[in-house]
N, C-alpha and C positions, 0 to 999 in steps of 0.2 A: 685583435683577438676576438673571435666570435664567442658569444655567450649563449648557451643553450640551457633550457630548463630540463632538469633530470625528470624522466618519467617516474611516477610513483611505482614502487615495487608491488607486485601482485600479493594479495592477501589470501590466506587459506581459509576457506569457508566449509564448515560442516553443515550440510543441508539436511533438514528433516521434513519429510512430507507427512501430512496428517490428514485424517478423514473423520467426518462426523456423519453418522447414519440416522440420527433422529434430531429434530429441532430442540433447541435449548428450552428448558422449562423455567428458567430464571426470569425475573423481571427486576429491574433496578430503577430507582427514582433518579431523575435528573438532579444534579447538585443545585442547591438553592442559590439565589443571588446571581444567576447567570442568564443572559438572554441567548438562547440558542435557536438555530434553524438548520434543518437538513434539506438540501436542495439537490434534486437530480439534475445532472448536466448532460443531457442526451447528445448534444452537438458541441461539446466543450471545445473552446478555442485552444489551439495547440500551445500558444504562449502561456495561457492560464494553467493548462495541465502541466507543462514543464515547470512552472513556478511551484505548483503544489507538490509535484513529485520531488523536486530538488529541496524544497523547504522541509518536507517530511523526511526524505531519505538521505540527504547529504551526509549526516553524521553516521548513518548506517551503511554507507557505501552503495546506495542504490544507483546504478549507472546504466542499466540496459536500455531503458526507454529514452534516456538522454542522448544516447548514441544513435538513435534511429533518425533517418531523414524525415523531413516533413511528410512526404508521401507515405512512407511506411508507418509512421506514427498515426497519421490520419486513418489509414486503413484499419489499424488495430482499434483505435478509440471510437471511430464512427461505425464500426461493425455493429449490426443490430443486436448481437449477442453480448455486447459489452455494456455494462451499467455502471455509471460513475455517480457518486453522491458526495457532495461537499458539505462539511460541517462548518457552520459559522458560529462564533462565540462573541457576544458583545459587538456584533456588526462586522467582524473581520474573519476571513477564512482561517480555520483552525485545524483542518485535517481533511482527509478524504478516504473513501474506500472505493474499490473497483471490483466488480463481479464479472465473471465471464461464464455465460451459459454454454458450457462446453458441448453438452449433448442434452437430450431430453432427460437423462438420468443424473447428470453431474453438473454442478455449479462450482466454480473455483473462486475463492476469495483471493484475487490476484495481488491486491495491494491494500494495505490498511495502515493508517498512522495519523499521528497528530503533529502539527507544527510546534516548534519548541515553546512558543508563548502559551500554548494550551496545556502543556505538561504541568502536572501538579494541581490542576483545577478540579480533579475528581471526575472528569468526563470520559476518560479512556475506556473503562469497563462498560459504561452506559453506551458509548458510541459503538464499541464492538458488538454489543448485544443488538443494537439497531441494524448493523450490517448483517448479522446472522439472521435476524428476522426477515430482512429484505431478501436474503439469499433463499431462505426456505419458502418465501412467498412465491418464488419461481417454480415451486413444486418439484424439486429434484428428489432423487432417492438418496443422493450422497452429496455432501459438501466437502471440498478439499481446500487445503491451504499449505503453503510451503514457507518455512522460515529457516534461518541459519544463525550461526553463532555470531555473525556480524550485526544482526538486528538487535533491537532493544534486549537487554539482558533477561527481562522477564517475559518476552514474547512467547516462547515455547510453553512456559508454565501457565500463562494466561489462556492460550488456546486450549490446553488440556483442562484447565479449570472450567471452561465453557463446554466441554464434551468432545473435543477432538482427540483422536488416538493416533499415535505415530504408526506409520505403516512401512516406511522405508527411510534409509539415510544414504547419503552420498557425500563425496568430497569434491570441491571445485576450487578454482582460482578466480578471484575477482580482481580486476585491474582498475583501481580508482581512476577517476578523471584527472588528467594533467591540468596544470594551470592554463595551458593553451586551449584545451577543450572547454574549460569553464569560460574563458574569455570568448571563445567562438559561440558558446551558448548565449552569452550576454548580447550578442549581435542579432540573434534570431528574433 
């Protein structure tokens, strides 16, 4: 008898697109007793990116970039308009953010998040503020971000706290990765 793994059922996602039209005015201190570093990764190796993306996004059902072929992922990540910065805490990767300079006037915060071991250390708000300052350093007129109800439960609230305003909503289906897809990723 053949055994097959059942594909995960699709999840309903309620997507919110937000915009920010002025840079944040807040400044936050870095939590004490942590050694941190922010490092740009202009030519990030694909396996390292997939590691970061899956470590940050697995529990939030981030799947899109994991399903891309090496060629397609490299085209996105190594595009001169893409800016990736990795957060290190106490010597280990702890999260990343990704900006996309969509046009002269618009920068998108494509991805932002922490790896599980960095949650609860008090770096999340500080790290988001660093991402926002970096985005505004590209001198856009507008910064955009998209989140959904599958992301961290406080993501929407956090973005709004820093000055983003919702501009549209939509619904979509997200198909989580199957066990076979995870196994295949492990081979790359």
